[in-house]
Phi, psi and omega in degrees: 000316171303326180284325178289326182293323178289327176290319178299322177294325182291313184293332184284327177295321186292322180298316181297320179290321179292331185293317181301324181291327185285325177293328179286353190285326186296312177287332176290333182236082179295146180289162181333080184288349179288338180245092180301152175291180179301320181290331184270328180299138178293137172297171178301316175295337175266349176287133184284149184282167166274104186284352175290331189256081179300140182276171185303333185306356173291334178273123180294144179279169183307325180291338179264342183298138181281147173286161185274116179290344185293328185242080180295134179276165179307317185307328178308335180277126180299145171273173182306319188294332179276338183276135187293158180299142183251146176280170175303319185293321180291326180293321184285328179293319181296319178301312180298311182300315179299321179293323178295315177302321183292324181294315179299327178260035177052039173224069183296333190270000173072030180290153178302134191312306182304321181289323181290319181295323178297309182298322185290317176291325173294313177315314180294329175290313175301319177291322178303311182297321181293318182295324177291327185285324180293321185286328175291317187290326176293319177299319176292313180308321180296314181303318184285317176303330182290321177292317190278342184315312185295324183291317184300321186290315180297320178298322183292322177303337186262318181298323182301340176276354176257112182304135174052033182295305183295322178295328184288313181305324176288315176302331188259007173273128190305330185270317187294319190291340184282334186271345181274129184254153180258158345271349188297315186294313179300315180303312183285326177295334178298339180267003183288122185255341184195155179215132175222143177240128177249123179261117183270166184291326184281000180098355182284146181238131188235129178253132179240130182244115181258148182229147168276171186299127182213177187268006185259305189232149177276329180304133173285335176202155178231154185216158174216131185238140176260125177247131179250113172225190183293337176281352188116227186235132171226168186223157175218157185201152174289141178287145180269121180266101173276141183271133167058031176075014178278054170285095184288351175286343187265106181268155170264174191298128180090343179281147170286151181294149178284151174307318185290001174283347180301331180291343176240013171279152176253143168059033176270089189279338176300309179297321177310306187291328173293314180294319186285318191245355172244295183299313182293310187281322185234055184297326185294336181297329177264330176296319182294319178308320180298311185301311184306311179297321179296323179291000000 
């Protein structure tokens, strides 16, 4: 028994000595230190973001984008409630300034700017169509006059033997006769010896009036030319050389303007049409009217 007890003590010592190494293995062999537990892992707030991929906030949002200063919006103009009270003098000055501005912009009636611009744009289109129509008409006239030119030459050789033929036609035209003043216009027209209409290839039309010697003008002939281009109608004329200050275009107060003022007037298409398509093409209609009246 004593021997067994001794062996038991030895075994217990051996066990006691062998136990500590077995208990120390756990700290010597730690579990995966590379993978920390949830408590050791950093939270999302601790995890660094990816700096390599910048986010869109680098682009300013609509609220951060600056507005265009070049095009101010209407709200920049203060309304009536924000405007201080103005005296009657200030209001009058503003009206005068506005009127002057409208006159400078060819808007003397003070029409609202937007309405005036719309009307002006439409009027330009209307005039453009009218000018195109006029040019087409002149083109047809040129083709016709080219064919009629030999007949006009032959006719003129006959009419020059009839005294005051062209002046009689003009006197008897219902519109032209109203533009002729007495006695000076009539006195000068009695010296009219020839009338000619020249249609040029570019569409321009030239009227020439020939005169015999008289006490009014030095010119043997005077002319007026109508020019048609993309800008519209313009005119040019020969200067009239008056004798001894007998300028009958200078009217006195209360006098009617002289017919010969037409040579300095611009863009009078009514008289242009009368001379071109009535007097020149159908002179006998008016001359015969004079003969019938005399009978």
